[in-house]
N, C-alpha and C positions, 0 to 999 in steps of 0.2 A: 632312178627317180619316177614315184608314182605319179600319176594326174592329181590335181588337185584345183579347185577354184580360186582365183586369185583377186585380192583387192588391189589395186592400182588409183589411189583417191585424191583428189584434192584437199587442201589444208580444210575447208568445209564440211567434208565427208567425215574428217576426224572427231567432228562433235557429236555424232550420232551416237544414240546408245542402242547397242544393238544385242538380239537375243544372244549370242555368245556369252552374255554377263549370266545366263541362265544357266549356262555351264558350269560345273562346279569337277578343277580340279583336287587331285589328292593332296593332302598337307605337304608342304614343303614347296609347292610350286604355285606358277600364277597365269593368269589368262590374260592375253591381249588381243582384240578382235575390232574389225573393222567390215561395213558392209561391202558387197563387191558391185563397181559400178557395171559389171558386164554380168546380166544375169545368165545362169545357166551355160556358163564357159567353164573348159577345163584348161589348165595352165602347167608350165614349168619353172623352175629358174635356171638360168644360165650362171656357168662359172661368171665372176664378178658381180653377180645380182642384178641383172635385168632380167626381166620375165614373158613368155610368150604366152599366149591367150589363144584358144580357139572354141570360138562358140558355135560349131558347125557351119559357119557360114566363110569367115575370113582367119588368118592366123596374123596377130598382131604381135608386135614388142614395142616393149614399154621399159624404160628406167624404173629403179627399184623407189624412185620418187613420184611417179606415175605419169611421165611425161611422156608421150608418144613418140616413139623412134622411128617405125617403119611397117607399113604392111609388106607381110612375107607372102602373104598366099590368099587367095580368093577363090572358093568353090561356083559352080555355076548355078548352084541352088543352094537353098536351105535343106542343112542334115540335121542329124542328131551325134553330137559331138560324143564321140568315146574317149580318147585320150591325146595327149601330146607327151612327149619323153623328148628329151635333148641324148647328143650323143657326150662322152666325157668332157670331150673340151669344149662343148657348146657351139662349135659350128655348123651342128645340123639337128633340127627337129623332125621327128615322127610322129605323125598324127593320122586318126582314123575317125570315121564315122558310120553309122552302122543303120544307115538311110539306103545308100548306094554301094555300102560295105569297101567304100574305098580307102587303101593304106597309103600314106602321101609321105614327101620328104620335101623338108625347105631348108634354104639357106638361111642361117641368121644374120648373115650381112645384106640381106635383102637381092642376093644375085640371082634368085630363081626358087621354082619348087617344080615337083612332078609326081605323078602316080607312079607308086613302084608294083603293086598289084592289088587284086580283090580277094578280099576274106571275109567270108560270113560272121556277121557276129562278133567281131573282136570286141573285147571287153578291159584288157589291160595290157600293157608290153613293157620291157625296160630291156636297154641295151646291154646286151653280154660283153664280157672280157675281151671276148672275140672280136667284138666290134657288131655281131650280128644283132639282130633285134629278136628276141624273146617274146611271144603272144600266148594268150588265152582267147580262142573263139571256138566257132561251133561252125565249120565248114559244109555241113550236112544239113545246116538249118536248125531252125528251133524246134526243141525237142528231143534231140539227138543229143550224145554224149560230147564234152567238150575236149578240142584237140588243143596239145601244147605244141606250138608252132615255132620253127626257126626260120626267119626271113632272111636271107642274105642281103646285104646293104651294098652291092657293087654288081653292077649289071651281069647279068641278066636278070635281077631280082626274083629268082625262086623261093618259092618257100617249102620246108617239108616239115611234116608232122612228125615229132620226135615223142609223143606219147597221147593217150587217149587215158583220159579220166571221167568215169561218170559223173552225172550230173550237168548243171549249168555251170556257165562261165564264171570264174572267181579271180580273184587276185594275186598276181605272184613278184616276187622279188629274188634277187640274188642276196648273199651274202660276200665279204671281199676274198673268201676262198672258191668263189664260184658254186658253191652249192644253191641250189634251185630250191625255192618254198612256195608252197601254191596252197590256197584255202579253198577247199572243197565247196559245193553248194547245193542246198537243197533243189529237188525239184518241182516242189510245189513252191507257190506264192499265198502268204507269204510263210517263210521259213520255219520249221519247227524248230523246238528248242531243242540244244545239243546236236545239231544235224551238221554242225562246220568242222571238219574237222583240217591242222595245217600240215602237210605231206612234206619231207624234205628228200630231195635226191642230192648226191654228192657231185662234183664236177666232171668228173668218170663217167657216170652215170649219163650227164647231160650231153656229154660228148658223142657218149654210143647210141642214145637214142633207145626208144623202145619203152618209155618211162609208162609205168602201170601204177595204181593204188596199193597193188599187190606187193611190187618191189621198192617201195618208198618207205622210209621210216617215218612213223608216226612221231611228230613232233610235237603236236599240242592235242587235246581231243574235247569234243564235246561242245564246240561254241556253237552263239546262238545266231549263226551267221556272220558272213564276213564281209566287207564291201571294200577295202583297201588295206597294202601292208606295207612295210619298208623296215629294212635292217638297219641298228643300231651299231656300227663299227667299233667305236668307242668302248662304249659299255657292254659290246656281245650281245645283243639283244634283239629280240625281233618284236615288232610292235604290230598290233592288229587291231582294226577299226571293225568291232559288233556292231552292226546294224538289223534291227528286225522290226519291220511294221507291226506284227502280230503282237510281240511282246510289248511294245513302245520301248524297244531297249537300245539304247546307243552309245558306246563307250571306246575309251581306247585303252588296251591292255598290254603287259608285257608276255608275249606267249610263254608259259612253262608246260607242263606235264598235262594239264587240262583245265578246264575253265575255272574250277574251284582253287586251284593254286596261282592264277594268273593274277597278279597285281594290277589295280585299275589305276590309269593315269589321269582319265577323265571321264566323269558322265557328263555326257551331253543331252540336249535338250530336244535335237532333233539329227535328223540323218548326216552321217557324216561321209562324203562322197569321195575324199581321199586324205593322203598323211606323208609327208615328207620328212627325214631326218635331215637335219642340217649342220654341221659342223661349222664353228664359229673361231675355231683357232687355239682358244685356252685349252687347259688340262681339263679343265671342268667337265664333268660327265652330266649325262641325263639323268640326274637322280636327285629326291629330295634333298632341301636345305644345301644344295651347291650353289657354287658363284652362277649368275646367268650368262656369263661371258663363254661358255664353252656348248655344248649342244644342245639344240633347241628343236623343237617338233610344231612342225606346221601343217593344219588341217582345214579342210574346208566343209563345213556344213549347208544344209539347204532344206528349207520345208515343201520344194517344189511348189512354189505358189507367191509368196510373198518377198522372200528372202535369199540372197546367198550370204553367208560371213566368211572369213578368211582370218583364221585362228594362231594366234601363237602360244604355244605352252613352253615356258621356259623354269627351272627351278627357281625358287624363290629362298634366298639365303637369308637367314635371321639377321637382326639388325641390334648392335648394342650401343646404347646412348647413355650420356652421363650428364645430370641434372642437379638442379641446388644450389645454395649460397657457397656451398663449400667447392664449386668449380672455379672460384675465383678469389677465396680467400677462407676464412676459418667458417665452418657450417658443417652441415651434412651434404652427402655426395650420394646420390642414389643411381646406380647401374641398372639400366632396364634393357631388357632382350624381349622384343617383338617379332611374332611369325616363328617361334619353337615348336617343338612339339605338343599338341595340346593333351593337355593334363601329364606333361614329361616333366624333364628333370633340366638343370642348367648345371655347368660346374665351371666357376669362374678362375682365372688365373690373370697373371700380371708378369711384366718383367718391368727394367729398366727403359726409359726412352731411347738411352744411348744404345739398348741391345732392340732395337725394334727398327724395321723399314717398312716403308710403305707399299714397297715391292714384295709380295706373299711369296713365300716358297709352298712346294707344295710336298705332300708326305703321303705314301701311298699307305694307307692303314689298312686292315682288314676289313673293314665296314664301308670304308667311305674315305676320299680324297681330302685329306685335311691340309686347308690353305690356311697360312698364317705369316703374319708380318714379325713374330715374336720370336727371339733365339730360343729354341728349347730350352741349353744349358744356362740361360739366364731366367729362367719361367720360375715363380713363384704362387701357390695355389691357396686357394680360400678351401679350408680343407674339410667341407662338407656339399652336400647337393641342395640346390636349390629346387622347388616347385615352381611348376609353369601352371596357370588356370588354363580353362578352356581353351582358349584363342591362342595359347600357346606364349603369353605374356610372363614373364617374371622378374623379379629386383631384388636387389641388396644395397642396402644402405649403410652407408658409414661413416665416421666422424675427420673431418678434416680440421685437424689444429691449426691449420695458416700455412704450411712449409709445404705440403703436399703436390700444389700444382706444380706442372712441367716436369713431375718428375718419372710417373709410371704410364705404360700402355696397359690397356685391358682387352680380354677377349674372352669368351664364352663356348665350351662345345655344349652341344643339344642333344639330346637324349629322351630315352624313355623312362617309364616309372622306376626300372631297377635300375638307371644309370647306363644303361647300353646305349652307347653314343654313333648318332647317325650323321652328325654334320657340326660346322662350327658359325658361330656370329662373325659380323662385322669385328674390326677393330676400334675402340675410342682411346684417344688423348683429352687430358685438360689442363 
């Protein structure tokens, strides 16, 4: 888990219209945002949904509904918060500040906290599969190269440099196989265009140490800065927050071979300070036009002066609805899909309601996961594609002679102009 600013607000705060509404998700996704009540804090999610915040002075635990649980740690003075990240079981959080350069741990049950070591300018950290804390920092001070550091989380809490990378410190993350990813940073501020590369080292290399930019695999090239990263295990994608003051460019991308080939998930209006991929249990992936019950992404934004926002990105599944006099008797029935591919296509199909289940099955198609409650062997199809408009809305009208109500369940596939399908709508009955 990477660090991110968290909102845990009262019901009244939910009424605020925030800057994240200016953020633009890619088609097939939606955003929900709230303003953070703890300006300038970093935070992490625990297993079970509770949140731990660190504002540079105190570490606090909150419920997912915004109720304060306990104070986990209080530093003797105000510092510049760097990160807070949890163990896999959520029993401990590690946090750091870059004023006095302390690295600390706190028990999330409130039973105590302690300083582990001092490490100059620690920027980001993640707990590895071996239980060690891996950090990017500058142990020799500002202006020197970045060290990738392994910090043992049991006494005597010693740390070891496992690699040296040119440039300022950047974000790091692991995938489920233990491969380590790191986003390089420009030595100048603001960063120049194309100055961030994403490097990868295998789990075996990480265990051995001696990591450099030379023995790394170039995973993605020519990004315009990198503020935060996390790995989407279910989708197999590395997500990177590009943030660049000089170019006024703030976005989240799926990292591919280079910037030009990396799809954009969000165009943001302000600095993206962190991001985190969260699994919710459903088979749905963090892909456009999927159900919102699967993987989601949370990220934090700030303009360093007015607000912090905590933003959740989820897939937005197209909705199919039936309307018209024919839904209750003789007359026209219009089936309308909203939220499809802009200027794309629809493909409507139906089956008897006796072959329909409200509990959807999932089929792994080459391009997307197909969720449907319609039994494939009983499906009939309308034998042509329907167009959608610039907002992704399309419709089809037919006549009910008066005996169709209660007979059929309907659904649609959504796709581009050529009919290459990328998702499915909800289903509807009348």
